[in-house]
Each structure stands twice: as C-alpha cells, then as structure tokens.
VOGU-3710 file (C-alpha; in Angstrom, 3 decimals, decimal comma):
1> mrelreeisy> 8,461/-36,128/-5,615  12,181/-35,400/-5,409  11,916/-32,902/-8,286  9,128/-30,984/-6,516  11,219/-30,784/-3,329  14,142/-29,389/-5,316  11,912/-26,833/-7,040  10,403/-25,732/-3,725  13,891/-25,437/-2,246  14,976/-23,297/-5,200
11> icshilrtth> 11,943/-20,980/-4,854  12,422/-20,651/-1,085  16,081/-19,751/-1,597  15,010/-17,189/-4,201  12,499/-15,627/-1,784  15,168/-15,492/0,913  17,462/-13,592/-1,454  14,800/-11,124/-2,628  12,932/-10,425/0,629  15,792/-11,247/3,072
21> tqirqyeivd> 13,326/-12,928/5,408  13,004/-16,480/6,716  10,936/-19,318/5,292  10,032/-22,345/7,390  8,446/-25,561/6,164  6,465/-27,532/8,743  4,685/-30,819/8,970  1,703/-30,699/11,334  2,044/-33,990/13,192  -1,035/-33,389/15,345
31> esrlellqyy> -2,863/-30,464/16,953  -0,195/-30,028/19,621  3,006/-30,876/17,729  4,816/-29,357/14,757  7,844/-30,773/13,002  10,186/-28,349/11,251  11,139/-29,927/7,926  13,229/-27,126/6,443  14,480/-23,696/7,454  15,758/-20,986/5,114
41> gdsiqddavn> 17,372/-17,995/6,807  19,948/-16,806/9,315  20,401/-18,144/12,844  17,393/-20,252/13,813  17,994/-19,320/17,469  16,997/-15,733/16,640  13,865/-16,759/14,737  10,682/-15,479/16,400  8,489/-18,250/14,970  10,800/-21,115/15,933
51> sdkefagkll> 11,375/-19,668/19,422  7,712/-19,016/20,169  5,766/-22,244/19,589  2,487/-20,637/20,633  2,947/-17,934/17,998  3,893/-20,552/15,389  0,710/-22,466/16,195  -1,347/-19,302/15,871  0,130/-18,604/12,434  -0,431/-22,154/11,214
61> yagckehpvi> -4,004/-22,201/12,500  -4,690/-18,919/10,671  -3,113/-20,361/7,529  -5,391/-23,370/7,146  -7,098/-21,923/4,061  -7,216/-22,734/0,356  -5,260/-19,567/-0,389  -2,155/-17,902/1,092  -2,929/-16,068/4,320  -1,368/-12,655/4,884
71> yiekypvyya> -1,000/-12,236/8,637  -0,399/-8,836/10,245  1,215/-9,303/13,635  1,048/-5,549/14,209  1,401/-3,010/11,438  3,832/-2,741/9,660  5,012/-6,329/10,357  3,645/-9,031/8,045  3,897/-12,791/7,721  2,423/-15,158/5,140
81> vicsessgcf> 1,246/-18,740/5,572  0,759/-21,376/2,863  -0,630/-24,823/3,628  -0,929/-27,823/1,310  -1,610/-31,499/1,944  1,372/-32,668/-0,093  4,100/-30,266/1,067  3,021/-29,212/4,558  2,832/-25,620/5,714  5,132/-22,711/5,004
91> iigpvnveqq> 5,550/-19,592/7,138  7,247/-16,665/5,393  8,294/-13,544/7,297  8,522/-11,293/9,114  8,852/-8,276/6,827  8,436/-4,586/7,601  6,491/-2,806/4,832  7,471/0,683/6,019  10,805/2,153/4,934  10,897/4,629/7,805
101> qvyydgvtve> 11,774/3,368/11,264  8,695/2,638/13,387  8,717/2,640/17,194  6,480/0,814/19,682  6,636/1,723/23,370  9,745/3,802/22,706  11,757/0,987/21,067  12,289/-0,102/17,466  10,030/-2,681/15,849  12,838/-5,259/16,007
111> nyfarlhkvq> 13,415/-4,748/19,739  9,695/-4,709/20,495  9,067/-8,087/18,848  12,350/-9,534/20,113  11,092/-8,934/23,650  7,656/-10,285/22,787  9,020/-13,540/21,352  12,024/-13,775/23,735  14,811/-13,768/21,150  18,072/-11,808/21,132
121> nlkipyckye> 18,724/-10,471/17,623  15,478/-10,406/15,689  15,767/-9,029/12,147  12,720/-7,635/10,342  13,829/-6,573/6,865  12,039/-3,960/4,778  10,091/-5,304/1,825  7,484/-3,514/-0,260  4,068/-5,031/0,508  3,232/-5,889/-3,108
131> nfcrevlllf> 6,640/-7,480/-3,710  6,248/-9,621/-0,597  2,806/-10,793/-1,724  4,014/-11,648/-5,221  6,854/-13,773/-3,853  4,341/-15,574/-1,627  2,137/-16,215/-4,671  5,104/-17,690/-6,524  5,674/-20,238/-3,745  1,935/-20,935/-3,511
141> ymvtgveisy> 1,811/-21,723/-7,238  4,840/-24,000/-6,969  3,338/-25,885/-4,016  -0,282/-26,165/-5,198  -0,314/-25,513/-8,948  -3,037/-22,915/-8,334  -2,568/-19,458/-9,819  -3,914/-16,480/-7,847  -3,463/-12,840/-8,796  -2,234/-10,153/-6,422
151> eelneknyit> -5,697/-8,539/-6,475  -7,392/-11,863/-5,658  -4,977/-12,432/-2,795  -5,951/-9,137/-1,191  -9,660/-9,775/-1,680  -9,481/-13,272/-0,206  -7,616/-11,950/2,836  -9,424/-8,697/3,519  -12,938/-8,735/2,031  -15,190/-9,972/4,830
161> ddllasmkek> -18,898/-9,697/5,598  -18,045/-7,352/8,475  -16,059/-5,062/6,179  -18,824/-4,947/3,556  -21,440/-4,279/6,238  -19,366/-1,478/7,773  -18,830/0,104/4,338  -22,569/0,050/3,707  -23,288/1,514/7,155  -20,689/4,263/6,656
171> ksklffsyhe> -22,198/5,213/3,301  -25,717/5,403/4,771  -24,568/7,571/7,685  -22,679/9,926/5,381  -25,624/10,349/3,012  -27,933/11,008/5,960  -25,510/13,551/7,465  -25,193/15,470/4,183  -28,975/15,484/3,721  -29,691/16,498/7,339
181> hsrvhnpykl> -27,262/19,428/7,205  -28,175/20,401/3,611  -24,558/20,062/2,554  -23,587/19,960/-1,122  -20,252/19,332/-2,778  -18,290/21,685/-4,987  -19,701/21,703/-8,568  -18,377/19,044/-10,910  -18,420/21,491/-13,851  -15,943/23,733/-12,015
191> eartmegirk> -13,529/20,829/-11,638  -14,111/19,863/-15,291  -13,255/23,404/-16,442  -9,999/23,314/-14,474  -9,006/19,964/-15,972  -9,940/21,111/-19,478  -7,770/24,208/-19,018  -4,790/22,036/-18,024  -5,462/19,666/-20,937  -5,354/22,573/-23,403
201> gdierversl> -2,513/24,417/-21,692  -4,801/27,386/-21,120  -3,174/29,032/-18,104  -5,661/31,894/-17,786  -8,618/29,512/-17,898  -7,140/27,436/-15,080  -6,508/30,547/-12,981  -10,096/31,766/-13,561  -11,524/28,372/-12,626  -9,469/28,224/-9,434
211> detfigeygv> -10,671/31,724/-8,488  -14,377/30,998/-9,046  -16,762/31,184/-6,106  -19,378/28,451/-5,783  -22,209/27,200/-3,604  -21,105/24,065/-1,800  -17,969/22,759/-0,140  -15,168/20,316/-0,711  -15,675/16,856/0,736  -14,407/15,884/4,158
221> lsknslqsar> -11,854/13,111/3,616  -10,643/12,708/7,187  -11,851/13,462/10,709  -8,623/15,448/11,041  -8,846/18,779/9,160  -5,154/18,833/8,239  -5,244/15,285/6,889  -8,448/16,082/4,995  -6,670/19,005/3,312  -3,760/16,719/2,437
231> nlgiiglala> -6,103/14,104/0,965  -8,016/16,664/-1,098  -4,747/18,084/-2,405  -3,418/14,666/-3,355  -6,601/13,789/-5,248  -6,698/17,164/-7,010  -3,088/16,908/-8,159  -3,547/13,301/-9,290  -6,413/14,454/-11,540  -4,341/17,406/-12,753
241> sraaiegglp> -1,419/15,153/-13,700  -3,752/12,929/-15,752  -5,154/15,986/-17,524  -1,579/17,083/-18,321  -0,843/13,637/-19,784  -3,912/13,965/-22,002  -2,535/17,387/-23,011  0,763/15,905/-24,185  3,027/15,607/-21,121  4,794/12,189/-21,204
251> yeeafslnds> 3,244/9,995/-18,528  6,527/9,049/-16,812  7,416/12,708/-16,301  3,875/13,535/-15,173  3,868/10,691/-12,646  7,324/11,646/-11,324  6,236/15,269/-10,876  3,015/14,128/-9,204  4,912/11,808/-6,843  7,184/14,673/-5,736
261> qilkieemnn> 4,169/16,924/-5,134  2,367/14,299/-3,052  5,455/13,615/-0,935  5,758/17,361/-0,309  2,088/17,586/0,739  2,614/14,718/3,186  5,350/16,775/4,877  3,207/19,904/5,256  1,548/20,810/8,556  -0,321/23,951/7,514
271> igeievmvrr> -3,688/23,924/5,695  -3,073/27,285/4,027  0,343/26,167/2,798  -1,189/23,007/1,315  -3,887/24,971/-0,522  -1,327/27,406/-1,957  0,849/24,552/-3,188  -2,085/22,693/-4,767  -3,273/25,816/-6,578  0,231/26,645/-7,820
281> skiqyaeivh> 0,844/23,060/-8,939  -2,340/22,966/-11,024  -1,271/26,176/-12,734  2,188/24,654/-13,243  0,657/21,698/-15,091  -1,149/24,142/-17,405  2,118/26,038/-17,968  3,969/22,815/-18,837  1,306/21,733/-21,344  1,200/25,254/-22,815
291> nlkcgsdkkk> 4,956/25,276/-23,351  4,907/21,791/-24,841  2,255/22,837/-27,342  4,360/25,911/-28,177  7,453/23,767/-28,691  9,414/24,841/-25,592  11,994/22,599/-23,960  10,039/20,421/-21,510  13,175/19,448/-19,579  13,785/23,094/-18,757
301> ill> 10,142/23,438/-17,675  10,236/20,446/-15,315  13,369/21,746/-13,648
//
C-alpha cells in the first residue's frame, strides 16, 4: 500500500510540473463531509476548490463514474475528477485551454473565477486540452490499473443520448431543407479535378478547374456567412495540402504551410479576401508540386 501511495505522489508531482495546476486527493467521509488527504500546488488559501466547499462537492459528485470526468466550469476552464474506492477522489485543475486571454464581464478569467470562489490570487495556467487529458489518464491508470485512450475519454464524457438525438434531428432538418429548396452542392468531379491537378503539379488544370462554372452551390457551414466562408476555405486548403503530399511535397512542410494558411484565414474579416486567398493557395500548391517534379529547390518555393 505504501508503494502505491509513493507512486501516486510521484505522478501527481509530475502532473503539477507539466500542467502547473493543482491536484487534490480527498476522502469522502460522508455525503456532507470531505477530508483533504493530500494537496499538490501553490498556496492552498488561493485554491478555488479548497475555498469553495460547495464547488468541491459539485465536482466530486460529478466525478463518481468509472472513468475520469472532464468538467467544464465555463469554457475555456477545465477540471478533471478521478474517483476510486482504494485511493479516494482526485480533483485536477483548473487549466485554461486557450492561449489567448479570455475575458468574462470585462475581467480576465482568473479575476472572474477568483470573485466567484472568493479567493485572492487564483491562477489558471494554460494547458493544451489533449495534454491535460493525457496527464489525467496517466493518474487514472496509476490509481485504478485501467487503461483508457484519449479518444475513449472524450466519448465517455461527451457522447450522450441527447447529443446523438440532436445530431440525428439536425441531419433530418438539413436534408429536408435542401430538398424543399431544391438545393444541390457543387459537383464532386470539379473538386476531384482540382485535387488531381495539384497532385500532378498541373498549374493550368488547377486554374481551369477553379474557373469552371457549375450548377449548385457550396455548403453552408455556419449560420454566419463570414464564418461559413472561413470554414469552407479551411476545408478546401486541408484537402489541397493532402493532394500536394500525394504529389511529392514532404508532409511536415505541407502541414506547416497549411497551418499558416488556416491561421491567416481565421484573421480575415472579408469574404472576398478569403476566397482570393483560398484560390491563390490552391494554385500555390500546384506550383510547389510542379517545381518539385521539375527538380527546383523546394525551400526557395516555400519561402
């Protein structure tokens, strides 16, 4: 038993170092009383969970499952809860999964939740969502001996009957709307010709495909027209980057170029500007593949 305690302590210290957030180990004495067994983190006086017993109880109640529970207090702030009969319950968090500063009611996330939980200096460190989940899974495995994948963790936390029902309802409504208004999508063969042109480095073929007229329309991917244009552009460039990889562009360079294009699209606030960039980027992929096949210096091309 002593060895397991030492191993859990080691893993909790590791999580503290990698995520920079607190871990608390509780024993649930009864429905109205918790006993803190161990605390890993900075000043316990500034800990939202320790200072707000009602919130701690809410987290522990939510965490009474056979898998780790990922708890969203309010996006982008996450906690995780692990419960086991032998080792008690663990609350990990909070973490902020957004790198950019987020404001609620005109104040930072830290100040907003500090007020909510009545603490002075609340810290909510940034941690990538997937990294946070994988650290939680490591502790869960140590405590229970049960191995769960990252994909399983998300499914167990977020796939519900309500979600599946709403997805089915949304699909039915969309199909009915397209049928009622006689709407058709852009032809698949047109998209295939564009991708084939990129794959072969055939610049003229890509330009001709992009200039073709067709019966139909591009899908609506958001209720907001600007965001829909962004989403369509992102999908189109993702497909184009894969076609370029199949044409010989090294995948790491293709992905890096695609990432930079997507980040640029996210900054744009003009539909016409987005469409120009997407068109030019698809042609650029064809140019890169063409030059690679002709033996040109790809580093010069990517610059």
